[in-house]
C-alpha positions as CSV (number, residue, x, y, z in Angstrom):
1,M,23.4,20.4,-49.0
2,S,19.7,19.7,-48.9
3,L,17.6,17.6,-51.1
4,I,14.5,19.7,-52.4
5,V,11.5,18.7,-54.2
6,Q,10.2,21.6,-56.2
7,K,6.8,21.6,-58.1
8,F,5.7,24.1,-61.0
9,G,2.0,24.2,-61.9
10,G,0.6,24.6,-65.4
11,S,0.6,28.3,-65.3
12,S,4.3,28.4,-64.5
13,V,5.3,26.3,-67.5
14,A,2.6,27.8,-69.9
15,D,4.9,28.9,-72.7
16,P,8.6,28.7,-73.9
17,E,9.7,31.9,-72.0
18,K,8.2,30.6,-68.7
19,I,9.7,27.4,-69.0
20,R,13.1,29.1,-69.5
21,R,12.1,31.2,-66.3
22,V,11.5,27.9,-64.4
23,A,14.7,26.6,-65.8
24,K,16.7,29.3,-64.2
25,R,14.8,29.2,-60.9
26,V,15.5,25.5,-60.8
27,G,19.2,26.1,-61.7
28,E,19.6,28.7,-59.1
29,T,18.5,26.2,-56.3
30,A,21.0,23.5,-57.8
31,D,23.9,26.2,-57.9
32,K,23.5,26.5,-54.0
33,G,24.6,22.7,-53.8
34,N,21.3,21.3,-53.4
35,K,20.0,18.0,-55.0
36,V,16.8,18.9,-56.9
37,V,13.8,16.9,-58.2
38,V,11.3,19.0,-60.1
39,V,7.7,18.0,-60.5
40,V,5.8,19.7,-63.3
41,S,2.3,19.9,-64.6
42,A,1.1,20.1,-68.0
43,M,1.4,23.4,-70.0
44,G,-1.1,26.0,-69.3
45,D,-4.6,24.6,-70.6
46,T,-3.2,21.4,-72.1
47,T,-5.2,19.0,-70.0
48,D,-8.6,20.9,-70.8
49,D,-7.4,21.0,-74.5
50,L,-6.8,17.1,-74.5
51,I,-10.4,16.6,-72.8
52,A,-12.0,18.7,-75.5
53,L,-10.1,16.9,-78.4
54,A,-11.4,13.5,-76.6
55,K,-14.9,14.6,-76.7
56,K,-14.8,15.2,-80.4
57,I,-13.7,11.5,-80.8
58,N,-16.0,9.8,-78.2
59,I,-18.4,11.7,-76.1
60,K,-18.3,8.9,-73.5
61,L,-14.7,9.5,-72.6
62,P,-13.4,5.8,-71.8
63,A,-11.6,6.1,-68.5
64,R,-8.3,4.1,-69.3
65,E,-7.8,5.7,-72.7
66,M,-8.4,9.1,-71.1
67,D,-5.6,8.5,-68.7
68,M,-3.4,7.5,-71.4
69,L,-4.1,10.6,-73.2
70,L,-4.0,13.1,-70.3
71,S,-0.6,11.7,-69.0
72,T,0.9,12.9,-72.3
73,G,0.6,16.6,-71.1
74,E,3.0,16.2,-68.5
75,Q,5.5,14.4,-70.6
76,Q,5.7,17.6,-72.9
77,S,6.5,19.7,-70.0
78,I,9.2,17.5,-68.5
79,A,11.1,17.1,-71.8
80,L,10.8,20.7,-72.6
81,L,12.2,21.8,-69.1
82,S,14.8,19.3,-69.2
83,M,15.9,20.6,-72.8
84,A,16.0,24.1,-71.1
85,L,18.2,23.0,-68.3
86,L,20.6,21.3,-70.7
87,G,20.8,24.2,-72.9
88,M,21.9,26.2,-69.8
89,G,24.8,23.7,-69.1
90,Y,23.2,21.9,-66.4
91,K,23.0,18.0,-66.0
92,A,19.3,17.1,-66.3
93,I,17.1,14.2,-67.3
94,S,13.3,13.8,-67.4
95,L,11.2,10.9,-66.2
96,T,7.6,9.7,-66.4
97,G,5.8,9.0,-63.5
98,E,6.4,5.1,-64.1
99,Q,10.1,5.6,-64.6
100,A,10.4,7.7,-61.3
101,G,8.6,4.7,-59.7
102,V,5.2,6.1,-58.7
103,Q,2.7,3.3,-58.1
104,T,-1.0,3.8,-57.9
105,D,-4.2,1.8,-57.1
106,K,-6.3,0.9,-60.2
107,V,-8.7,3.9,-60.0
108,Y,-8.8,5.7,-63.5
109,G,-9.0,9.6,-63.3
110,K,-8.8,9.6,-59.5
111,A,-5.8,7.1,-58.6
112,K,-4.1,7.4,-55.1
113,I,-0.4,6.7,-54.9
114,T,0.1,3.5,-53.0
115,Y,3.8,3.7,-52.6
116,I,7.2,5.3,-54.3
117,T,10.1,3.0,-55.5
118,P,12.9,5.8,-55.7
119,T,15.6,3.7,-56.9
120,R,15.9,5.4,-60.3
121,L,15.6,8.8,-58.9
122,E,18.3,8.1,-56.4
123,E,20.6,6.9,-59.1
124,E,20.2,10.1,-61.4
125,L,20.6,12.4,-58.3
126,A,23.8,10.4,-57.6
127,K,25.0,11.1,-61.1
128,G,24.5,14.9,-60.5
129,N,21.3,15.3,-62.5
130,I,18.4,17.6,-61.9
131,V,15.6,15.1,-62.2
132,I,12.5,16.4,-63.9
133,V,9.3,14.1,-63.0
134,A,6.0,14.2,-64.7
135,G,3.4,15.0,-62.1
136,F,-0.2,13.7,-62.1
137,Q,0.5,10.2,-62.9
138,G,1.9,6.7,-62.1
139,V,1.2,3.1,-63.0
140,D,-0.5,0.3,-61.4
141,A,1.0,-3.2,-60.5
142,Q,0.3,-4.1,-64.4
143,G,1.9,-1.1,-65.7
144,D,-1.1,0.7,-66.7
145,V,-1.1,4.5,-66.6
146,H,-3.4,6.1,-64.1
147,T,-3.7,10.0,-63.5
148,L,-4.3,11.4,-59.9
149,G,-7.3,14.0,-60.6
150,R,-7.3,17.6,-60.7
151,G,-4.2,19.1,-58.8
152,G,-2.6,15.6,-58.6
153,S,0.9,17.0,-59.3
154,D,1.0,18.5,-55.9
155,T,0.4,15.1,-54.5
156,S,3.1,13.7,-56.7
157,A,5.6,16.2,-55.5
158,V,4.8,15.7,-51.7
159,A,4.9,11.8,-52.4
160,L,8.2,12.1,-54.0
161,A,9.6,14.4,-51.2
162,I,8.5,11.9,-48.8
163,G,9.9,8.8,-50.9
164,L,13.1,10.6,-51.1
165,N,13.3,11.7,-47.5
166,A,13.6,15.2,-48.8
167,D,14.3,18.2,-46.6
168,Y,11.2,19.9,-47.7
169,C,8.8,20.4,-50.8
170,E,8.2,23.5,-52.5
171,I,5.0,24.1,-54.4
172,Y,5.5,27.0,-57.1
173,T,2.3,28.6,-58.2
174,D,1.1,31.8,-59.7
175,V,0.5,33.5,-56.2
176,D,2.9,34.5,-53.4
177,G,1.6,32.0,-50.8
178,V,-1.5,31.0,-48.9
179,Y,-3.9,34.1,-48.2
180,T,-6.7,34.5,-45.8
181,A,-9.1,34.5,-48.8
182,D,-8.7,34.5,-52.5
183,P,-7.1,37.8,-53.3
184,R,-8.9,38.0,-56.5
185,V,-12.2,38.0,-54.6
186,V,-11.0,39.9,-51.5
187,P,-8.4,42.5,-52.4
188,K,-7.6,43.0,-48.7
189,A,-6.7,39.3,-48.2
190,Q,-3.4,39.0,-46.1
191,K,-0.6,36.4,-46.9
192,L,-0.1,34.0,-44.1
193,S,3.6,33.5,-43.1
194,T,2.5,29.9,-41.6
195,I,-0.4,27.8,-41.4
196,S,-1.0,24.4,-39.8
197,F,-1.6,21.2,-41.8
198,D,-5.0,20.9,-40.5
199,E,-6.1,24.5,-41.3
200,M,-4.5,24.1,-44.8
201,M,-6.2,20.8,-45.3
202,E,-9.4,22.4,-44.6
203,M,-8.8,25.4,-46.8
204,A,-7.7,23.2,-49.6
205,S,-10.8,21.0,-49.4
206,L,-13.2,24.0,-49.2
207,G,-12.0,25.7,-52.3
208,A,-8.6,27.4,-51.7
209,G,-7.1,26.3,-54.9
210,V,-3.5,27.0,-53.8
211,L,-3.0,23.2,-52.9
212,Q,-4.5,19.9,-53.7
213,P,-6.2,18.7,-50.5
214,R,-4.7,15.2,-50.8
215,S,-1.2,16.4,-50.9
216,V,-1.8,18.4,-47.6
217,E,-3.3,15.1,-46.2
218,V,-0.1,13.1,-47.2
219,A,2.3,15.8,-46.2
220,K,0.5,15.8,-42.6
221,R,0.7,12.2,-42.3
222,F,4.5,12.0,-42.8
223,N,5.2,15.5,-41.7
224,M,6.8,16.9,-44.7
225,P,6.9,20.8,-44.5
226,I,5.7,22.6,-47.7
227,C,6.5,26.0,-48.7
228,V,4.0,27.6,-51.1
229,R,5.4,30.5,-53.2
230,S,5.3,32.2,-56.5
231,S,7.3,31.1,-59.5
232,F,7.1,34.7,-60.8
233,N,9.1,36.5,-57.9
234,Y,11.3,35.8,-55.0
235,N,9.0,36.9,-52.1
236,E,8.7,34.6,-49.1
237,G,6.2,32.3,-49.3
238,T,3.8,30.4,-46.8
239,M,5.0,27.5,-44.8
240,V,2.6,24.8,-44.1
241,Q,3.7,22.6,-41.1
242,E,2.8,21.1,-37.8
243,V,1.4,23.6,-35.5
244,K,3.9,22.8,-32.8
245,D,6.6,24.4,-35.0
246,M,4.6,27.6,-35.6
247,K,4.8,31.0,-33.8
248,N,1.4,31.7,-33.6
249,L,-0.4,29.2,-31.3
250,E,-4.1,28.3,-31.8
251,N,-5.5,30.6,-29.3
252,E,-4.0,33.7,-30.7
253,I,-5.8,33.7,-34.0
254,T,-9.4,32.6,-34.1
255,I,-10.0,32.6,-37.8
256,S,-7.1,31.9,-40.4
257,G,-9.1,32.3,-43.5
258,V,-12.2,32.4,-45.5
259,A,-12.7,30.0,-48.3
260,C,-15.3,29.5,-51.2
261,D,-15.9,26.6,-53.3
262,N,-18.1,27.1,-56.4
263,N,-17.4,23.4,-57.5
264,V,-20.2,22.1,-55.8
265,L,-23.5,20.2,-56.6
266,K,-26.4,19.7,-54.1
267,I,-28.3,16.5,-54.4
268,T,-31.6,16.0,-52.7
269,V,-33.1,12.5,-52.6
270,F,-36.8,12.6,-51.8
271,E,-39.0,10.4,-49.5
272,V,-36.2,7.8,-48.6
273,P,-37.9,5.1,-46.5
274,D,-37.0,5.8,-42.9
275,Y,-35.8,2.6,-41.4
276,P,-32.3,1.5,-40.3
277,G,-29.8,0.8,-43.1
278,T,-31.4,3.0,-46.0
279,A,-28.8,5.5,-46.0
280,A,-26.1,3.0,-45.7
281,Q,-27.4,1.5,-48.9
282,L,-27.7,5.0,-50.7
283,F,-24.2,6.0,-49.8
284,T,-22.6,2.5,-50.7
285,V,-23.8,2.9,-54.2
286,L,-22.2,6.3,-54.2
287,G,-19.1,5.1,-52.7
288,Q,-18.8,2.3,-55.2
289,E,-19.1,4.9,-58.1
290,K,-16.3,6.8,-56.5
291,V,-18.4,9.8,-55.7
292,N,-16.9,11.9,-52.8
293,V,-19.8,12.9,-50.5
294,D,-19.2,16.0,-48.4
295,M,-22.1,17.7,-46.4
296,I,-25.0,15.5,-45.5
297,V,-28.4,16.7,-44.2
298,Q,-31.4,14.6,-43.2
299,S,-34.9,16.0,-42.7
300,G,-37.5,13.6,-41.2
301,D,-40.7,15.6,-41.9
302,M,-42.7,12.7,-43.2
303,L,-44.3,9.7,-41.8
304,H,-42.0,6.6,-42.1
305,A,-39.9,8.8,-44.9
306,T,-37.2,11.4,-44.9
307,N,-35.4,13.6,-47.4
308,I,-31.6,13.2,-47.5
309,S,-29.5,16.1,-49.0
310,F,-25.8,16.0,-49.7
311,T,-23.0,17.8,-51.7
312,T,-20.3,16.6,-53.9
313,G,-18.1,18.2,-56.6
314,Q,-19.1,19.0,-60.0
315,E,-16.9,16.8,-61.6
316,D,-19.2,14.0,-60.8
317,K,-22.0,15.7,-62.4
318,T,-21.8,13.8,-65.9
319,N,-22.7,10.5,-64.4
320,M,-24.6,11.7,-61.1
321,E,-28.1,11.2,-62.8
322,S,-27.6,7.5,-63.8
323,I,-25.8,6.8,-60.5
324,L,-28.8,8.4,-58.5
325,Q,-31.2,6.3,-60.7
326,E,-29.7,3.2,-59.8
327,A,-29.4,4.3,-56.0
328,T,-32.9,5.5,-55.6
329,T,-34.4,2.5,-57.3
330,K,-32.5,0.4,-55.0
331,I,-33.6,1.9,-51.8
332,G,-37.4,2.7,-52.9
333,A,-36.9,6.5,-52.8
334,N,-39.2,9.0,-54.6
335,G,-36.8,10.7,-57.0
336,F,-34.1,13.2,-56.8
337,M,-33.0,16.7,-57.6
338,I,-29.6,18.0,-58.6
339,S,-28.7,21.7,-58.1
340,D,-25.5,23.3,-59.3
341,D,-26.2,26.9,-58.6
342,I,-24.7,26.9,-55.2
343,A,-21.4,27.5,-53.5
344,K,-19.8,26.6,-50.1
345,V,-18.6,29.4,-47.9
346,S,-16.3,28.5,-45.0
347,I,-14.5,29.9,-42.2
348,V,-11.1,28.0,-40.9
349,G,-9.2,28.4,-37.7
350,A,-7.4,26.4,-35.1
351,G,-8.7,29.0,-32.6
352,M,-12.3,27.9,-33.0
353,I,-11.4,25.1,-30.5
354,T,-11.1,27.4,-27.8
355,N,-13.3,30.4,-28.8
356,P,-17.0,29.5,-28.4
357,G,-19.5,31.7,-30.6
358,V,-17.7,31.6,-33.7
359,A,-20.5,29.8,-35.7
360,A,-23.2,32.1,-34.3
361,K,-21.1,35.1,-35.4
362,M,-20.8,33.6,-39.0
363,F,-24.6,32.9,-39.4
364,Q,-25.3,36.4,-37.9
365,V,-23.0,38.1,-40.4
366,L,-24.7,36.1,-43.3
367,A,-28.3,37.0,-41.8
368,D,-27.2,40.7,-41.7
369,N,-26.4,40.7,-45.4
370,N,-29.7,38.7,-46.4
371,I,-27.9,35.6,-47.3
372,N,-30.0,32.4,-46.8
373,I,-28.2,29.4,-45.4
374,E,-29.2,26.0,-47.1
375,M,-27.0,23.5,-45.4
376,I,-24.4,23.6,-42.7
377,S,-21.4,21.4,-41.5
378,T,-18.8,21.9,-38.8
379,S,-15.6,20.5,-37.6
380,E,-13.3,21.6,-34.8
381,I,-11.7,24.1,-36.9
382,K,-14.1,24.9,-39.6
383,V,-17.8,26.0,-40.2
384,S,-19.2,25.6,-43.7
385,C,-22.3,26.8,-45.2
386,V,-24.0,26.3,-48.5
387,V,-25.2,29.6,-50.1
388,K,-26.7,30.5,-53.6
389,A,-23.8,30.9,-56.0
390,S,-24.9,34.4,-56.7
391,E,-24.4,35.4,-53.0
392,A,-21.2,33.8,-52.5
393,K,-18.8,36.7,-53.1
394,K,-20.8,38.9,-51.0
395,A,-20.7,36.3,-48.2
396,V,-16.9,35.9,-48.4
397,L,-16.2,39.8,-48.3
398,A,-18.6,40.4,-45.4
399,L,-17.0,37.4,-43.2
400,H,-13.3,38.3,-44.1
401,T,-14.1,41.9,-42.6
402,A,-16.4,40.7,-39.7
403,F,-13.4,38.4,-38.5
404,K,-10.9,41.2,-38.9
405,L,-9.0,39.5,-41.6
406,D,-8.7,42.6,-43.8
407,A,-5.4,43.9,-44.2
408,E,-4.9,47.5,-43.0
């Protein structure tokens, strides 16, 4: 008998028929003698609908009250799924994040799970219940509700699996697994049977929407295997796990996938005074405002001044202008520019470590397709380029073919 944590996304529980289908899938897992904890997201577009509703009330969207509001979406899902299981003759109970022992820090809208107290979960499992938990939420030490940001239910599921010492975590979504590229963009994309935590973390952070990046980071830290599979069929999924457990070692496959992130802002701060500590002041202000900065490029083409460009997610766009006004005034810079017509295209693969020339090949492929590169960043297992949003799809298709990832 295994203890399994399963997570179903919003598309999997979007309507009553799909909820009943999920209940059947969960019941089948329990029928095999397994203990099952299920984490669910809000139904379909519920979160977006709640945000739109809030904007009709107060365009400023107060952070604490938004978390109170958005957390209700998952509570609908858990109650309905529990009802479906009870109607099928299973023992089931639904729990909010607080009831499940999910503790978070005090950041509204982007909270991080600090620890799990699984006492109630263990009690309900001991009673023979299938436990349905609201993803995307937890409470701080004062009992205030906090949400975990987009895709936070993935992190909820992985954290609960770790807290319960589960055998593994299954993430059910609307695709069969992790592909070499988004199959909606690249029809010849291939499904991967296995992928390392490091590669998956890069793919997730670079725009592959199958898993939330933080969930992979947490899974890697505690070595919790994740199986990504479809809630609409019984096909084998993709195992995300330590590379030492994989059949394909890093030197057998140079590139595992091509990712594209359209959720990108490029910010350029002009004429930043060029002396020690200025960059630290700029990025300290951004950090205090919880802005996640990714790529950074500094160009020193002026006397005693430099331009600094960086990227962040478009979710920070609403407040970015006021944040930058404060930051540029503080450091004495000469204004800034925000661009949202860009995308980040990346290649990812553990094999890059032992295969020189991969970056050069990527740049040549983009050049051959007349695609200009605006920014570049690298790590041991990825190369990312910022390009115009209108050229992103062409770039992904060309790179996928050039690195021999197309299905035959």
